[in-house]
N, C-alpha and C positions, 0 to 999 in steps of 0.2 A: 471197292469203296474203302476209303481210309477208315481204320478202326475208330478214330476220334469222331467220325461223322455218325456212327451208329451206336456209340457208347452213351447210354442214358445217365450213367453215373456222374456226379459232380465232384471233382477233386476237392479234398479238404483244404480249407484256407490255411496258409502258413503265416498269416498275419497274427500279431499278438491280440489277445482278447481286449475288448473295449475297456478303457480305463474308467474306474468309478471315481466320481468327484463328490466331495462333500457339498451340502447345500450352499448355494451362493449367499454371501453376506450382503444384505440389502440395506442401503443407507437412505433414509427419507430425505426428500428435497427440502432444503431450508431457504427461507427468504426473509427479508427484513419485515418486521411486524411491530405493532403497537401492543405492549403488554398492559401498562397502567401509567397514569400520569405521574410525573415526578413532583414530589412535594417541595415547597420552598424551604430552604434550610437556613434558618437565621442564626444557628449556633456558631457557624464559621466566622461570620462578621463580628459577633460578640467576642469570640476568642481573639480575633485580630485587633480589635479596639483595646482589649485588655493588655496587649503587649506594648513594649516601648515603640514609639514612632520610628519608622524607617527600618524595621526589622522583619517585616512580612509584606507579602505582595500576592496579587492574584496571578497565577501562572496558567497560561493558555498555550497548549501545544496545538497550533493551528494547522492541522494536517488535512490533506485533500480527501482522505478516507474517513477520518474521525477527528473531531475536535475534542480534546481532553482539557478539562479545566478544574482547578481546585486552589487550595491555599498552600503557600510555600512552607508552612510549618507542619504539614501533614505528609504522610509517607506515600500516598497515592491520590490520584485525582478523584474528585467527587462525582464527575460525570464524564461520559464519553458518548458523544452524539455525532451523527453524520452532518456535514455542513450543508444542509438542505433547508429549504423553506417552501411553504405552500400557502397560496392565498386564493380564495374563491368567494363568490357572492351567492348567498342563498336568496333567491328571488321571493320565495314564500315568506320567509322571515324578514326580508328586507335588511339583512345584515351582511357584512363582509367579515369573513373569518380568516385569521392568519395562524399558521402553525410553523414550528421549527423543530429540527431534530427528529427523533423517533415519533413525535406527535403527528408528523405528516402522514403516517401510515394508519391513522385512526379510522378512516373510512374511505370509501371508494372515491368520493369527491376530492378530498384532500390528496389522496394518492395520485390522482390523475393530473394534478397541477403542480407536481414537485419540480423545483428548480434548484440547481446546484450553485454554490457560491464560487466554485473554481471552474476554470475552463476545462473542458473534457480532456482527460489524459494528461493534464499538466498540474503543477503545484502553484499556479498563478491565480490569484483572486481576480475575477472579472465581473461578477454580478454583485455589486455592492449593496443592492437592496436585500439580496439574500444574506449577505455577510452581516448586515446590520440586524436582520431578524435573528440570526444565530447568536450574535453578541447580546442582543436584548434578552434572549432566552437564558443565556449563561448567567448574566448579571442578576436577572430576576430570581433564578433558582438558587443562586449563592446568597440570597438575602439582601441584595443591594437596593431593593425597592424602598427601604427605610431611609436611605441616604437623601439628603436635601437637594434633589435635582441633579446630582452628579455622582460619579464614582470616586469616592474619597480614598481609594487604595491604589498604590502603584501597580503597574501591569508589566509582566514579563511575557513576551510572546515569541514563539518560534516562527521562522520564515524559511523560504526556499533558498538554496545555494544560488548566489548571483541574482538575487531578487531584483526586479525592475525598480528604478527610482520612482516611477509613477505609482506603482503599487504601494510602496512604502509611504509615499507622500499622501495618498488617499487614506491609507490606514491611520496615519498620524492625524489627519483632519478628522476622521471619524472618532478616534479615541480622545483627542484633546478638545475638539469643538462640540462634538455631539454628546460625549459622556463626561467631559470635564476631568479626565484623569490627571492626577498630579505629576506623574512621570511615566515614561514608557521605555522599555529596553527590549531590543531584538537580538536573537541568536539563532544559530543553525542547529536543527534538531539532532543530527547525527553527532555533532561535536559535544553537545550536552550529554548525549548517551555515552560517548567515549570518556568524558570527564567523570561521569558517575561511576564508571567501571574502572576507575583508578588508572587510566591510560596517560602516558607521558609522551613517548615517542613511538610512532607506529604508522600503520596504513589503515585508514578507516574505509571500509567497504559498506556503503549504505544503499541497500536495495529496498525501496519503499513502494508506495502505491503507484506513483507516476513515473519514476525514473530511478536510475542507479548511478551513484556517485562514488568515485574513488578519490579520497582526500588524504594526502600525506600530512602528518602532524609531527612537528619537531619541538620537543621541550614544551609541550602543551600549547604550541602556536600553530595554527593551521596554515599550510602553504597553499593558499587558494590559487595562486598562479600556476601550480602544477596539477591542480585537480582536473579530473576528466569526467564527463557525463556520458552515460549510455541511456538512450531514449527507450527504456523498457522497464516496466515495473509490474506490480500486481494487477493494475487495471488492464494493461495490455495483455497479460497472461489470461485474464478472465475473458476478454474479448476474443482472443485467439482460440481459446477452448470452445467458446460459443460458435465460432465459425467452423471449427472442426466437427462439432456435433451436428450442426445444420447440414454440413456436407455428408456426414455419415448417416444421418436419419432425415432424409428430405421429406418424408411423409409423417414425421412425428407430430403429435397433436399440439397445435398452437405454435409450431415452429416452421410453418410453410410460408415462403415468400413467393411473389409472382414469378420471379426468375426461376425458382425451383419448380414451380408448377409447369412452366414451359418445358423444362427438361424432362419432366415426368411423363408428358404426353407424347414424347417421341416414340415412333413405332419400334418394336423389338422383334428380333428374328425368332421364329418358332423352331424349337429343337425337334428333329425327326428321330433321333436315337433315344433310347430309354434314359431317363434322368438318373443321375448319380445320387448317392445319399447326400442330401443337402446338409444334414447336421454334421457331416465330416469334412465339409469344404472349408477352405481358408477364409472365404468371405463370410461364412456363418460364424466362424470363430472370431472374426473381426467385429461383426455387428452384434452378435448375440452371446458370445462367450463359448466355452467348450461344452456346455451342457445343452441337452435338447431344448427346443423351443416349441411351446404349445401355442399354436395360432389361435386357439379358442379362449385362451386365458386373457382376460382384460388387464389383469395385473402385469403380466409379462409384456403385453403390448405397450404399456406405459413405462417400461424400464429402459434406462440408458446404461450401456456397458462401457466402462472406461478401462481400456487395456493399454494400448501404446500411447494414448494421450497422457497417461500419468507420467511417462518419461519424456515425451516430446515437448510438452508445455514448459516444465521447469528448465529444460535444456536450452531454451531460446536465449536466456540471459548469457549463456556461455557461447552459443553459436547463433547469433541473430539472423544469419542468412536462412535459417529454417523457416522463419516467418516473413522473409522478404525485407528485413531491416538492413540497410546498407551501412553497417557500422562494425567495428571490431568487437569481439566478445569480451566478457569480463576478464578472462585469463590473459588475453593479448593486451588489454588496457593496463591491467595490473603489472604484467611483465614489462611493458614499455616504461612505466613509471619507475619501476625498481631498477631496471638495467640501463636506462639511458638518462633519466632526468635527475635521479638522486645520487648518482655516483660521485658527484663533486661535494656532497654534504660532509660534514664532520663525522667521521666513522664510516662513511660510505653507506651503501644501501643495506648493510647487514643490521644496522640499528633499527631500520623499519621492518626488516624481515622477521625480527624476533617478536613482533606484535602486529599481526594482521587481524584487525578487529571487524567482526560482522555485526551489523545491526539493521533494523528495519523488518517489517512484516514479511517481505518477500524472501528473506533468508531463512524462514521457518520450515522450508522444504526439508524433508529428511535427507541427510548426508550432503547438504549444500556445502558445508565447510570441507568435507572430505573431497568433494568434486573440485573445489577451488584449489585445495592443497595438492591434489594429484596433477592438475593442470599446470600449476606453477612449478612443481618439482621438475617437470620436463623442460622448462625454459631456463631455470636457474643453474648455475654451476653446481657440480657435485659437492656435497657437504655443506651447502648453504644452511644457516640456522633458521629455517622456516618454521614458524609457529603461528597457528590460527586459533582464534577463540571467538565464541559468541558472546553477545551481551546477555547478562543475567535475565533480562526481560526485554526482548527486542521491540516490544510495542510500547511499554511504559517508561523505559529508562530515559528517554529523551525528556519526558515531563519531570521525572525525578531529578535528573541532572540540572534542569532549569530551576527547580525548587531549591536544590542545595546551593546553587549559585546566588539565588536571591538573598538579600540581607547582608551579604559580604561587602568588603571594600571594593572589589572589582565590579560588582553590580552597581554600587553607588557612583562609581566613576564612569560607567558606561551608560547609565540611564539619562535620557533627555527629559528635562523638566518642562513644564508648561511655559515657564518664563523664557527658557532658552528657545522653545519652539516659536513663541511669538516674536522674539527678537531676531532670530537667525534664519527663520524660514521653515517651510514645510519639509524640505528635503534634508534638513540637518541630521547628521548621523555621527555618532562617536564610535570609533573603531575599538575593538577589543579582541581578545584571543579566541572567543567562541562565536564571533559574528562575521558578517560580510565586510568587505573593504569598501571604503568610500569611493564612489565612481569618479573618474577623472573629470575635471571641469573643462 
């Protein structure tokens, strides 16, 4: 008989000893909630009325993730609320309640009736009842309830790139006919942010909540004919992460769908050989991390481990095929604009390479600018003067840029007054350096 068959001794393992890991850092789950009601602020309107006429305005950054509103003579917006409304009827009290912004999360009834003013995954306003509720909330909290039946202050509002004429027409009707605003001016949020950060000639990369735009700017004038859009933003990243987590944790509490339940009841094969150490398997590391998992711990059973998702989700904007989006990535789009579309400009594409400007909340990922810089360096000729920079505040600089623009001669020339609206029609628009172009007739 072979010696190995009768030897009871077990050879010593040559594997390294198990690695000791520090305790895992646990982040509590956050969600939108209602903290306290916002007080009506009358001081802003009093300060505006004390200033010379035509020098101040109400500035509204009408974003699909957050609507920021305030006065043009201040350095930051007074409020930042989600563009949502909720309405329900209390049968016992016999009353109908309406909420807007964070007030929609006040209780379970209002939370269950939330409606968004924007079309899901886009920056286009489609629910005008919700939009009107949001504007009512903004003007009320800014102290405009003392005005005699209308809004007696000019309005500056941001809008999406290449916004639809119908959307602007309906917004004009709402602001002029419903609120009686004396004048309205529109502009693109990313261009306001670029102007606030002292940009003159460069390439604006705006990755926001619903989309990513690359806009060349020459001598403070946007070249919208050369702009390109990528249909991926922060909302898509959140939805993609949610799908990955549902696939990764099909039995997680509150995250089970009928299709997942059908896959869970499929018969599984029974293993006849002794089980391996589950805590050292690759699947365990993917689902539970490198540390042991205590099946009896209720706290660990309700934890979600993010490992490869932290890299996979932000990478989609550079490689959309990861999430099944049939578009070129941000590096390819930017490289195409720089190497093909801008070569005939004065000074060539080098003038734009010297200032690649990043703005928008989706650019707040760590090393986002370094990832874009490395990708462009491989496409551009050696020695190209490539420089990237971030906005000082990617979230609020659009509002600050619009506030700085308000009150100047350019704003007065671009604003559409109520008399011009009544004379020239709902779709009348004045072109300027920071806004959209007039649609062809």
